N, C-alpha and C positions, 0 to 999 in steps of 0.2 A: 510486427506490431509497433515498431518504433516510429514515432512521428515527430516532426519539428515542434518545438515548444511554442505554445500559443498563449494568449492571455486567457485567464480563467474567467468564466462567466460570473456575474454578480452573485449568483446563488452560492458560490463556493468561497466567497470572501472570508467568512469566519474560518472555514477549514484552512484556507491559505494562511490566515493570520496565525493560527495555532501551529501549523507546520513551520512557518517563518520564525516564530518565537523559539521553537525547538532548535533552530539552526544556530542560535546565539550561544547555546550552552555546549559544554564538552559532553559528548555522548560515546557510548560503546556500540560498535557495529560488528557485524560478521556472525557467521553460523556458530562459532565456538561459544559465544555469549548468548546467542538467541537461537538455540536448536529448534527444529521444527520437524514435523512428520505429517504424512497424509492421513489425518484423523477426521476430516470433515468432508462430507459428500456434496456440500452445497456449491452454488455458483451464483454469480451476480453480474450486473453490468456496470461499467464505468459511467459516471454521471457528469464528469467535467471534460473539457475539450481535450486535455492531455494530462493523464495522471502518471506522475513519476513512480518508478519502481526502484527500490533502494536495497542496499546490502544489509540494512538493519532497520528497526522500526522507529526511525527518526528522520526528519527532513534533512538533517545535517549529514546523514550517511551517504556514501557514494551512490549516485544514480546510475543504474545499469541499463535503463531503457525507459520507455513510457508506453502507455496503453491509451488508445484513442477512445473518445466518447462512444458509447453504445456497444463496445466490445464486451463479449461475455468472457469472464475469467472464472477459473475453478479454484476452490479453496482447499488448503491443507489444514490450517489452524490459525488461531490469533494469539497475540500477546498484548499486554498492557505495558506501555513504556513508563519511564520514571515520571512523566508528566501526567499520567492517568489517561493517555490517549491509546485507543486500540488500533492495531495494524494487523493485516492478514497476509500470510504467505500465499501467493497465487501461482497458478499454472495456466498455460494456454490450452487451447482446444486439442493440441496434440499430446498433452500430458507433460510438456517440458516445464521445469521449474523456472520461474521468472524472478521472484524476490518479494520484498515487503511492500505493501501498498497501504496508504492511510485509509482507514475504514470510512471516513466521511466522503470519500470519492466513489463509494460503491452504493448502488441503489438500495441494498438491504443492510447496509452497515457491516458487511463482511461476514467472516466465519462465525459460527456459534459454538465451536469446540476449541477449547484452549490447547496450546502446545504443551 
């Protein structure tokens, strides 16, 4: 599911601005600080051309891949980061864990069950 980075469409300008603002602050990433489990049975589709998947629920956390527009991802749960933004831990169609994705990049705003 990894695709080359592309410019985000105009509709994701606000979401990109929020994620970029998070990049400027010191953040905590990783599963030790942001534990998750498979609590949500939902799924959704990515709405931007290429949505980054991170090791933590911040744009500044390490990017481990990306998911292309229109791809269905499956939800484990969501968290609210220190900026008040929600992020969902996602899996692919084979059940493999992928990482955290910013909920504004999902057609239904992500998981409905908290971690």
